[in-house]
N, C-alpha and C positions, 0 to 999 in steps of 0.2 A: 554600781547601783544598777538593778533594773528598771527600765521604765515602768512606773505606775498608773495604771487606767483607774478614773474615776467609774466605780459603779454606777453606771444611769438607772439601772433595771427598767421595768415599764414606767409609762407616765401616770405618776400621784399613785403607786401604789406601796410607797413609804419604804421599800424595800433596797434600796440604793443607798450607797454614800452619805451621811449628813454633810452637811456646811463644812463642819470643822475638819473631817475627814477628807474631805475633797480640796477644801484648801491646803493642808498637810501635803497632799500628794501631788499639788500644782508647785507648792514649794520645793520640795524636794525634785523634779523634775526639772524644774530652772536651776537649782542650784547644778544639778548634774551638767546640763548642757552650756552653761555657763563657766563653769572650771574644766571643760574638753578643750573648749575654743576661745581664746577672746583676744586683745590687742593690747599690746604692752610697746610703748614708744614706737616706734614706725613698724613693729615684728607683730607678725600674726602667730600665734603661740597655738600649739594643741597639747594638751598635759593629759597624758592618760593613767594618772594616780589620781583618784579622788578622797578628798580628805574633808567632810564637810565642816569640821570645826576649825581648818588652816586653809582656805581656800591659796592665800598667798598670791594676788594676781600681782605684785609689784617684787617679787625674788626668782631669779633664776632658779630651777630645779632641774637636778640630773634628770635626763630621759626626755625633757622638753624638747617637742619638735619646732620646730619654727622658719619662717619663711618671710621675705622682705629685700629689701635695697639695702644691699651692703653700702652705698654710696647715695646717702637718703638727699642729697644735692643736686650731684650730675645725675642720678638715676639712670644708670648706665650697669649697673652687675648687682642681678637679681641672684639671692642665694637661698638654699634651702639643707637645711640639717639640723641634726640630734645634738643638745646638748651635753657633753659628756660629762665636765667636770663644773657644777655651778659655784664653788668657791672663788670668789673676787672676781667672776666672770665679766667684763665690759664689752658690751657690743657697740658698734662693728669693730672695735681695735683686735679682739682674740678672736675675729673668724678664720684667720688662716694657721692658729695655734695649734696643731695635732694634737696636744696634750689637754686642750679645752674645750675643742670643737671639731666635729666629724663633718666637715662637708660633703654634702652629696651630689648636690646640682648647682653648678656654676653658670650662670648664660649670662653672656657680654652682647651689650647690646651697641651696635658701631649704626652711626648714624652718617 
């Protein structure tokens, strides 16, 4: 969905968007913004499929891009990747299962 700009027109000329139309545009812009990037568990998720009827922030979807700590306790392994098969996906357990998750970047922090 493209960005919806509120038509403000000239001050007090009555030709811009009304309150209801303007509010609707604001709601749609925020729905898209929050469905594109959100936090799930310890993962930052970017989702490029927008479905306003089912935002589904609590489920993984094929094509979700995510990044975060593969080991949230020790915080020594930062990964970024794409969910290939969301069925029965359990992160971080399935990070190295090539059938479920394509690992794009794997950074080890050594101290």
